[in-house]
C-alpha positions as CSV (number, residue, x, y, z in Angstrom):
1,M,100.5,165.4,54.9
2,N,97.7,164.1,56.9
3,I,97.7,161.2,59.4
4,S,96.4,158.6,56.9
5,G,99.1,159.5,54.4
6,L,101.8,159.2,57.1
7,A,100.3,155.8,58.1
8,Y,100.5,154.6,54.5
9,L,104.1,155.8,54.2
10,L,105.2,154.1,57.4
11,F,103.4,150.9,56.4
12,T,105.1,150.9,53.0
13,V,108.5,151.5,54.6
14,L,107.9,148.7,57.1
15,L,106.9,146.2,54.4
16,A,110.1,147.2,52.4
17,I,112.3,146.6,55.4
18,I,110.6,143.2,56.1
19,S,111.0,142.2,52.5
20,G,114.6,143.2,52.4
21,G,115.2,141.2,55.6
22,I,113.7,138.1,54.1
23,I,115.7,138.4,50.9
24,A,118.9,139.0,52.8
25,Y,118.2,136.0,55.1
26,Y,117.4,133.7,52.2
27,Y,120.3,134.7,50.0
28,N,122.9,134.6,52.8
29,P,125.9,132.6,51.5
30,K,126.0,130.7,54.8
31,R,122.6,129.1,53.9
32,K,123.5,128.1,50.4
33,Q,124.2,124.4,51.2
34,K,120.9,124.1,53.0
35,I,118.9,125.8,50.2
36,E,120.6,123.8,47.4
37,E,120.3,120.4,49.2
38,P,116.7,119.5,48.2
39,K,117.5,120.3,44.5
40,H,120.5,117.9,44.5
41,R,118.5,115.2,46.3
42,M,115.8,115.4,43.7
43,L,118.4,115.1,40.9
44,D,120.2,112.1,42.4
45,D,119.4,108.8,40.8
46,D,117.3,106.4,42.8
47,K,119.2,103.2,43.5
């Protein structure tokens, strides 16, 4: 494997780790209320 192949491999692994971190952060159960809040606000009737 040459240097460019190794660079592509490392870049791919880095992107996979970053994507996994974003997904884990977003779907964390502690954040569920904050994520669901705008949806419930939009569905509430205006008074």
